[in-house]
C-alpha positions as CSV (number, residue, x, y, z in Angstrom):
1,M,-43.2,6.1,5.6
2,L,-40.3,8.3,6.6
3,A,-40.5,7.0,10.2
4,Y,-39.4,3.5,9.2
5,F,-36.2,4.2,7.4
6,P,-34.4,1.2,9.0
7,I,-31.2,1.9,10.9
8,P,-28.1,1.0,8.9
9,G,-27.0,-2.5,10.0
10,L,-30.4,-3.4,11.2
11,L,-30.6,-6.5,9.0
12,R,-27.2,-7.6,10.2
13,S,-28.2,-7.2,13.9
14,V,-31.3,-9.3,13.3
15,Y,-29.8,-11.8,10.9
16,P,-26.0,-11.9,11.5
17,Q,-25.4,-13.8,8.3
18,T,-25.3,-10.9,5.9
19,F,-27.1,-11.6,2.6
20,K,-24.8,-11.7,-0.4
21,I,-26.9,-12.3,-3.4
22,K,-24.3,-12.2,-6.1
23,G,-21.8,-14.5,-4.5
24,M,-24.2,-17.3,-3.5
25,K,-24.6,-20.4,-5.5
26,K,-27.8,-21.5,-3.9
27,F,-30.3,-19.2,-2.3
28,N,-34.0,-19.2,-1.8
29,T,-35.2,-15.9,-3.0
30,Y,-38.5,-15.9,-1.2
31,I,-36.8,-16.6,2.1
32,L,-34.5,-13.6,1.4
33,I,-37.5,-11.4,0.8
34,I,-39.3,-12.5,3.9
35,L,-36.3,-12.1,6.2
36,T,-35.6,-8.7,4.8
37,I,-39.2,-7.5,5.2
38,S,-39.5,-8.9,8.7
39,A,-36.5,-6.7,9.7
40,L,-38.6,-3.6,9.0
41,S,-40.1,-1.8,11.9
42,G,-42.7,0.9,12.4
43,C,-45.0,0.3,9.5
44,K,-48.3,-1.0,10.7
45,K,-49.4,-2.3,7.3
46,Q,-46.3,-4.5,6.9
47,N,-46.3,-5.7,10.5
48,D,-50.0,-6.6,10.2
49,W,-49.3,-8.5,7.1
50,L,-46.6,-10.5,8.7
51,N,-48.6,-11.2,11.8
52,E,-51.3,-12.9,9.7
53,K,-48.8,-15.5,8.4
54,T,-48.8,-18.7,10.4
55,N,-46.3,-21.0,8.6
56,K,-43.5,-21.0,6.2
57,S,-45.6,-21.6,3.1
58,D,-47.8,-18.6,4.1
59,I,-45.0,-16.1,3.9
60,V,-44.4,-16.4,0.2
61,P,-45.6,-13.1,-1.3
62,Q,-49.1,-13.6,-2.8
63,K,-51.1,-10.4,-2.7
64,I,-50.5,-7.1,-4.3
65,G,-50.0,-5.6,-0.8
66,D,-47.2,-8.2,-0.2
67,Y,-45.3,-6.9,-3.2
68,Q,-45.8,-3.3,-2.2
69,A,-44.3,-4.3,1.2
70,I,-41.2,-5.6,-0.6
71,L,-40.8,-2.3,-2.5
72,D,-41.5,-0.3,0.7
73,N,-38.3,-1.8,2.2
74,T,-36.6,1.5,2.1
75,L,-33.3,0.2,3.4
76,E,-32.9,-1.8,0.3
77,M,-34.9,0.1,-2.4
78,N,-34.2,3.7,-1.3
79,E,-30.7,3.4,0.1
80,R,-28.6,0.3,-0.6
81,A,-29.5,0.0,-4.3
82,F,-28.2,3.5,-4.9
83,I,-24.6,4.5,-5.8
84,N,-22.6,7.6,-5.2
85,S,-19.0,6.4,-5.1
86,G,-18.1,8.3,-8.2
87,L,-18.0,11.4,-6.1
88,V,-15.0,10.0,-4.3
89,A,-13.2,9.9,-7.6
90,S,-14.4,13.3,-8.7
91,D,-13.0,16.8,-8.4
92,N,-15.2,18.6,-5.8
93,M,-13.0,17.6,-2.8
94,F,-9.6,16.5,-1.8
95,I,-8.4,14.5,1.3
96,R,-5.5,15.5,3.4
97,D,-2.5,13.1,3.8
98,K,-3.3,12.2,7.4
99,D,-6.9,11.2,6.4
100,V,-5.8,9.4,3.2
101,A,-3.7,7.1,5.5
102,V,-6.7,6.0,7.5
103,L,-9.2,5.5,4.7
104,W,-10.6,2.0,3.9
105,E,-8.4,0.6,1.3
106,Y,-11.1,0.5,-1.4
107,E,-12.0,4.1,-0.7
108,R,-8.3,5.1,-1.0
109,N,-8.1,3.2,-4.3
110,I,-11.1,5.0,-5.7
111,Y,-9.9,8.4,-4.5
112,L,-6.4,7.9,-6.2
113,W,-7.8,5.9,-9.2
114,Q,-5.4,3.1,-8.4
115,G,-5.5,-0.7,-8.9
116,N,-8.4,-3.0,-8.7
117,Y,-10.4,-0.9,-6.2
118,W,-12.0,-3.9,-4.5
119,E,-8.7,-5.7,-3.7
120,G,-9.9,-8.9,-5.3
121,G,-13.1,-9.0,-3.2
122,N,-16.7,-7.9,-3.4
123,S,-18.1,-4.5,-4.3
124,S,-21.2,-3.3,-2.3
125,E,-22.0,-1.0,-5.3
126,W,-22.2,-4.0,-7.6
127,N,-23.9,-6.4,-5.2
128,Y,-26.5,-4.0,-3.7
129,G,-27.2,-2.5,-7.1
130,F,-28.1,-5.8,-8.6
131,R,-29.9,-6.8,-5.5
132,G,-32.2,-3.9,-6.2
133,V,-32.7,-5.3,-9.7
134,E,-33.6,-8.8,-8.2
135,F,-36.1,-7.3,-5.7
136,S,-37.8,-5.6,-8.7
137,N,-37.7,-8.7,-10.7
138,L,-39.4,-10.7,-7.9
139,V,-42.2,-8.1,-7.8
140,L,-42.7,-8.1,-11.5
141,E,-42.8,-11.9,-11.7
142,G,-45.2,-12.1,-8.8
143,L,-47.6,-9.4,-10.2
144,A,-47.6,-11.0,-13.7
145,A,-49.1,-14.1,-12.1
146,I,-52.0,-12.1,-10.6
147,N,-54.9,-12.0,-13.1
148,N,-56.9,-9.3,-11.4
149,V,-55.3,-6.1,-12.8
150,T,-56.3,-3.1,-10.8
151,A,-55.0,0.4,-10.2
152,E,-53.1,-0.9,-7.2
153,H,-51.6,-3.7,-9.3
154,N,-50.4,-1.2,-12.0
155,N,-49.0,1.2,-9.3
156,V,-46.9,-1.5,-7.7
157,M,-45.7,-2.8,-11.1
158,G,-44.8,0.7,-12.2
159,Q,-42.8,1.2,-9.1
160,A,-40.9,-2.1,-9.7
161,Y,-40.0,-1.0,-13.3
162,F,-38.8,2.4,-11.9
163,Y,-36.6,0.8,-9.3
164,R,-35.1,-1.6,-11.8
165,A,-34.4,1.2,-14.2
166,F,-32.8,3.4,-11.6
167,A,-30.6,0.5,-10.3
168,L,-29.3,-0.3,-13.8
169,Y,-28.8,3.4,-14.6
170,N,-26.7,3.9,-11.5
171,L,-24.7,0.7,-12.2
172,A,-24.1,1.9,-15.8
173,Q,-22.6,5.2,-14.6
174,L,-19.9,3.3,-12.7
175,F,-19.3,0.1,-14.5
176,C,-19.8,1.0,-18.2
177,K,-18.3,3.5,-20.6
178,P,-20.1,6.8,-21.1
179,Y,-22.8,6.4,-23.7
180,T,-21.7,7.3,-27.2
181,E,-24.2,6.7,-30.0
182,T,-21.6,5.6,-32.6
183,S,-20.1,2.9,-30.4
184,A,-22.9,2.0,-28.0
185,G,-23.7,-1.1,-30.1
186,S,-20.2,-2.6,-29.5
187,D,-19.3,-1.1,-26.1
188,L,-19.9,-3.4,-23.1
189,G,-23.0,-2.9,-21.1
190,L,-24.3,-4.7,-18.0
191,P,-25.4,-8.3,-17.6
192,I,-29.1,-7.9,-17.8
193,R,-31.1,-9.9,-15.2
194,E,-34.8,-10.4,-15.9
195,T,-35.3,-13.1,-13.3
196,S,-35.3,-13.1,-9.6
197,D,-33.8,-16.6,-9.5
198,V,-30.3,-16.1,-8.3
199,N,-29.3,-19.6,-9.4
200,V,-29.5,-18.3,-13.0
201,I,-26.1,-16.9,-13.7
202,I,-25.8,-14.3,-16.5
203,R,-22.6,-15.1,-18.3
204,E,-22.5,-12.3,-20.9
205,R,-22.7,-8.6,-20.8
206,S,-25.2,-6.9,-23.0
207,S,-24.0,-4.1,-25.3
208,L,-24.2,-0.6,-23.9
209,K,-27.1,0.1,-26.3
210,Q,-29.0,-2.9,-25.1
211,T,-28.5,-1.8,-21.5
212,Y,-29.8,1.7,-22.2
213,D,-32.7,0.4,-24.3
214,F,-33.7,-1.8,-21.4
215,I,-33.6,1.1,-19.0
216,L,-35.6,3.3,-21.4
217,A,-38.2,0.6,-21.9
218,D,-38.6,0.1,-18.1
219,L,-39.2,3.8,-17.6
220,Q,-41.8,3.9,-20.4
221,H,-43.6,1.1,-18.7
222,A,-43.3,2.9,-15.4
223,I,-44.8,6.1,-16.9
224,E,-47.7,4.2,-18.3
225,L,-48.5,2.5,-14.9
226,L,-47.6,4.9,-12.1
227,P,-50.1,7.4,-10.6
228,Q,-49.7,11.1,-10.5
229,T,-49.2,11.1,-6.8
230,Q,-48.1,8.8,-4.0
231,P,-48.7,9.0,-0.3
232,Y,-44.9,9.0,0.4
233,N,-42.0,10.6,-1.5
234,T,-40.1,7.3,-1.1
235,R,-42.5,5.8,-3.7
236,P,-42.0,6.9,-7.2
237,N,-44.9,8.6,-9.1
238,V,-45.2,9.4,-12.8
239,R,-43.3,12.7,-12.4
240,A,-40.4,10.8,-10.8
241,A,-40.3,8.4,-13.7
242,K,-40.2,11.2,-16.3
243,A,-37.5,12.9,-14.3
244,L,-35.4,9.8,-14.3
245,L,-36.0,9.4,-18.0
246,S,-34.8,13.0,-18.5
247,K,-31.6,12.1,-16.6
248,V,-31.0,9.0,-18.7
249,Y,-31.4,11.0,-22.0
250,L,-29.0,13.6,-20.6
251,V,-26.2,11.1,-20.1
252,M,-27.0,9.7,-23.5
253,E,-26.5,13.3,-24.9
254,D,-30.0,13.2,-26.4
255,Y,-30.6,16.7,-25.3
256,A,-33.9,17.2,-27.2
257,K,-35.6,14.3,-25.3
258,A,-33.9,15.2,-22.0
259,G,-35.4,18.7,-22.3
260,I,-38.8,17.4,-23.3
261,Y,-39.2,15.2,-20.2
262,A,-37.7,17.8,-17.9
263,D,-40.2,20.3,-19.2
264,Q,-43.1,17.8,-18.7
265,V,-42.2,17.4,-15.1
266,L,-41.7,21.1,-14.4
267,T,-44.9,22.1,-16.2
268,A,-46.8,19.7,-13.9
269,Y,-44.8,20.5,-10.8
270,G,-42.0,23.1,-10.6
271,Q,-41.8,24.2,-7.0
272,L,-38.5,25.4,-5.6
273,L,-37.4,25.9,-2.0
274,D,-36.5,29.5,-1.2
275,F,-33.2,29.3,0.8
276,N,-34.3,32.4,2.7
277,N,-37.2,30.4,4.2
278,T,-36.1,29.8,7.8
279,S,-39.3,28.0,8.7
280,I,-37.9,25.1,6.7
281,I,-34.1,25.7,6.8
282,N,-32.2,25.9,10.0
283,Y,-29.0,28.0,9.7
284,N,-28.1,27.2,13.3
285,S,-27.7,23.5,12.9
286,D,-25.2,21.3,11.0
287,N,-28.3,19.7,9.6
288,R,-29.5,22.6,7.5
289,F,-32.4,21.0,5.8
290,P,-35.4,19.1,7.2
291,L,-34.9,15.4,8.1
292,Y,-35.8,13.0,5.3
293,G,-36.7,16.0,3.1
294,T,-39.9,16.6,5.0
295,N,-41.6,19.8,3.7
296,N,-38.9,20.3,1.1
297,P,-41.1,21.1,-2.0
298,E,-38.3,20.2,-4.4
299,I,-38.1,16.5,-3.8
300,L,-39.7,14.4,-6.5
301,F,-38.3,11.1,-5.2
302,Y,-36.4,10.5,-1.9
303,A,-33.4,8.2,-1.6
304,Q,-30.3,8.5,0.6
305,K,-26.9,6.9,0.8
306,Y,-24.1,6.7,3.3
307,N,-21.0,4.8,2.1
308,Y,-17.8,6.9,2.3
309,T,-16.5,9.2,5.0
310,S,-14.9,11.5,2.4
311,I,-18.2,12.6,0.9
312,T,-20.7,12.2,3.7
313,A,-22.7,15.3,4.5
314,A,-21.3,16.0,8.0
315,T,-18.6,17.8,9.8
316,I,-16.9,14.4,10.5
317,N,-16.2,13.9,6.8
318,T,-12.6,13.7,5.6
319,G,-13.2,15.5,2.3
320,V,-12.1,19.1,2.0
321,I,-13.9,21.3,-0.6
322,V,-11.6,22.4,-3.4
323,P,-11.0,26.2,-3.4
324,E,-12.1,26.3,-7.1
325,L,-15.6,25.3,-6.1
326,Y,-16.0,27.1,-2.8
327,T,-14.7,30.5,-4.1
328,S,-17.1,30.3,-7.0
329,Y,-20.0,31.2,-4.7
330,S,-20.5,35.0,-4.1
331,S,-21.0,36.3,-0.5
332,D,-24.7,36.8,-1.1
333,D,-25.2,33.2,-2.4
334,L,-26.8,31.3,0.5
335,R,-25.5,28.0,-0.8
336,K,-22.1,29.1,0.5
337,T,-23.4,29.0,4.0
338,L,-26.0,26.2,3.7
339,L,-24.0,23.6,1.9
340,Y,-20.7,24.1,3.7
341,T,-19.1,24.6,7.1
342,T,-15.6,25.1,8.4
343,R,-13.9,22.6,10.7
344,D,-10.2,22.1,11.5
345,G,-9.3,25.0,9.2
346,A,-11.0,23.3,6.2
347,V,-14.3,23.7,4.4
348,R,-16.6,20.6,4.6
349,Y,-19.8,19.7,3.0
350,V,-22.9,19.4,5.2
351,G,-25.8,20.5,3.1
352,S,-27.7,17.4,2.1
353,Y,-31.4,17.4,1.3
354,T,-31.7,14.4,3.6
355,G,-31.3,16.6,6.7
356,W,-28.6,14.5,8.2
357,Y,-25.2,12.9,7.3
358,Y,-26.6,10.7,4.5
359,N,-26.2,12.1,1.0
360,F,-29.3,12.8,-1.1
361,V,-29.4,10.4,-4.1
362,G,-32.9,10.9,-5.2
363,I,-34.3,13.5,-7.7
364,A,-35.5,17.0,-7.0
365,T,-36.8,19.9,-9.1
366,N,-33.6,21.9,-8.9
367,E,-31.8,19.3,-11.0
368,L,-34.7,19.3,-13.5
369,Y,-34.4,23.1,-13.9
370,L,-30.7,22.7,-14.6
371,I,-31.4,19.9,-17.1
372,R,-34.0,22.0,-19.0
373,A,-31.7,25.0,-18.9
374,E,-28.8,23.1,-20.4
375,C,-30.9,21.5,-23.1
376,S,-32.4,24.9,-24.0
377,A,-28.9,26.4,-24.3
378,R,-27.7,23.5,-26.4
379,N,-30.7,24.0,-28.6
380,G,-29.8,27.7,-29.1
381,S,-32.6,29.0,-26.8
382,K,-30.5,31.4,-24.8
383,D,-33.4,33.3,-23.2
384,Q,-35.2,30.1,-22.0
385,A,-32.0,28.8,-20.5
386,L,-31.4,32.0,-18.7
387,A,-35.0,32.2,-17.5
388,D,-34.7,28.8,-15.8
389,L,-31.3,29.6,-14.4
390,N,-32.4,32.9,-13.0
391,L,-35.6,31.4,-11.5
392,L,-33.5,28.9,-9.6
393,L,-30.8,31.4,-8.5
394,Q,-33.4,33.9,-7.2
395,K,-34.3,31.2,-4.6
396,R,-30.6,30.8,-3.7
397,F,-29.5,34.4,-3.0
398,K,-30.2,36.6,0.0
399,T,-33.5,38.4,-0.5
400,G,-33.0,41.6,-2.5
401,T,-29.4,40.9,-3.7
402,F,-29.9,38.9,-6.8
403,T,-30.0,41.0,-10.0
404,G,-30.1,38.2,-12.6
405,I,-27.4,36.8,-14.9
406,T,-27.0,37.5,-18.6
407,A,-25.2,35.9,-21.5
408,S,-24.3,37.2,-25.0
409,S,-24.9,33.9,-26.7
410,A,-26.4,30.4,-26.2
411,E,-22.9,29.0,-25.8
412,D,-22.1,31.5,-23.0
413,A,-25.4,30.5,-21.4
414,L,-24.5,26.9,-21.6
415,K,-21.2,27.6,-19.8
416,L,-23.1,29.4,-17.1
417,V,-25.6,26.6,-16.7
418,L,-22.8,24.0,-16.3
419,I,-21.0,26.2,-13.7
420,E,-24.2,26.5,-11.7
421,R,-25.0,22.8,-12.0
422,R,-21.7,22.0,-10.2
423,K,-22.5,24.6,-7.6
424,E,-26.1,23.5,-7.0
425,L,-25.5,19.7,-7.0
426,P,-21.9,19.2,-5.7
427,F,-22.6,16.1,-3.6
428,T,-26.0,15.0,-4.9
429,A,-26.2,11.4,-6.1
430,N,-23.3,10.6,-8.5
431,L,-24.0,13.7,-10.6
432,R,-20.5,15.3,-10.6
433,W,-19.0,12.0,-11.7
434,E,-21.6,11.6,-14.4
435,D,-21.0,15.2,-15.6
436,L,-17.2,14.7,-15.8
437,R,-17.7,11.5,-17.9
438,R,-20.2,13.2,-20.2
439,L,-18.6,16.6,-20.6
440,N,-15.1,15.2,-21.1
441,R,-16.1,14.2,-24.6
442,D,-16.5,17.9,-25.5
443,Q,-13.2,19.6,-25.9
444,R,-14.7,22.9,-24.5
445,F,-15.4,21.2,-21.2
446,Q,-12.6,18.7,-20.8
447,K,-10.9,18.6,-17.4
448,T,-7.7,16.9,-16.1
449,I,-8.0,16.1,-12.3
450,T,-4.8,16.0,-10.2
451,R,-4.3,14.9,-6.7
452,T,-1.3,14.8,-4.4
453,A,-1.0,12.3,-1.6
454,N,2.1,11.8,0.5
455,G,4.2,13.6,-2.1
456,T,3.0,11.5,-5.1
457,V,1.0,13.2,-7.8
458,Y,-1.9,11.3,-9.3
459,T,-3.6,12.3,-12.5
460,L,-6.9,11.4,-14.2
461,L,-7.0,12.6,-17.8
462,P,-10.2,13.3,-19.8
463,N,-11.7,10.1,-21.2
464,D,-9.3,8.0,-19.2
465,K,-10.2,4.3,-19.0
466,R,-10.4,4.8,-15.2
467,Y,-13.7,6.7,-15.7
468,V,-15.1,3.1,-15.8
469,F,-14.8,1.2,-12.5
470,P,-13.5,-2.4,-12.5
471,I,-16.1,-5.1,-12.0
472,P,-15.4,-7.0,-8.7
473,D,-13.3,-10.1,-9.2
474,S,-15.8,-12.2,-7.3
475,E,-18.3,-11.5,-10.1
476,I,-15.8,-12.3,-12.8
477,E,-14.9,-15.6,-11.2
478,Q,-18.5,-16.6,-10.7
479,S,-20.0,-15.6,-14.1
480,G,-17.0,-15.2,-16.4
481,I,-18.2,-11.9,-17.8
482,Q,-15.7,-9.7,-19.4
483,Q,-13.7,-7.3,-17.2
484,N,-13.4,-3.6,-18.0
485,E,-10.2,-2.3,-19.5
486,R,-7.8,-0.6,-17.0
């Protein structure tokens, strides 16, 4: 499976007319699917399936294996449908003036929290996120028409529910307000698409509560249908679905349920990677971790993303790690060496679980330990929170140097967990952005972010309206849905 992660741009090189689902008035969904799948390479099962087709009518998905092939399009389902642009707007890095000047305009806008972001055009975050939803919808519709319900049928359907939930979750962290129970019924959510027919235009946004209810329902379906294991970590299993459910409840601030699902995952599978293990980790390479997460026992679900030079996991990136973060690692903390390197007199991020310059945007057990620890601390269970935190940190320090951390109260333990969450997951998925949005509602953890570019000071206050990205104008013009306040 990992061998056929398509090269970025492969679809464009094969089919120069880039597919733009959200902006098209007329489009044949089945043709989109077939053209996309036919661009895949290296997977015998998919290629054999395509070779059996003899005419245009034959290449409409019909069998369960056909629908599995759609979801196995890792370029779409494990990369493009994911979002991490909130990291550009977050506080873990800054960009020097000379590099700010050469950023793409939309990246500069996001970094400085300025203007429309998309300059009146399209947003790949919005378009590709909803394309992931539409691929999932196509699979769900097709499988619903197959009467012979088997374990394979349930497995593929469960995957589709998972992918749809994850796509909507990611979109909500960018284009919707943070979830607040008292206002979720009136806050604007996403336009919910339950059909793969792109000619059906959704002209209203759901409420934020409806959006999250939809995500939660999809994940419950996924848990009921998915198997315990999959042959590849690019396909979600039941543990991945429970892990995502834990993440959703965390941003909803339902810490009891977030802790329950994190615990269920870790009880079934709680392995951690020892950062002292040089048979897996290569300290002599810029790519510290194994390519595509191979042999990394922490990965529950693999997905990757490359979008912005300021946050990419490579020495070529333009983002400089803020001293506040870098100096928080002690000299015996291996993360200081594994996650970062120095180039051009500045500290850069290189430590992605993908093993190359793509950021890891999937789910791993290290995140689940931190979720369970946070939920325990918030529940007053100081000792349990510290137990999880120390278990994780023991795998992060040089052998024989870690003595364990202590706290005098559950609140102190919570503060320690949140500090370690930032240090452990600085450029994983959209997590720092999600944490800033969530924690800013608690006066204890509010943070004002300040940037200086070309002598101008830019400030993002806690709970600022700019913690919600603008919806691209192209979508507003087509559907007429309500724009976010700026």
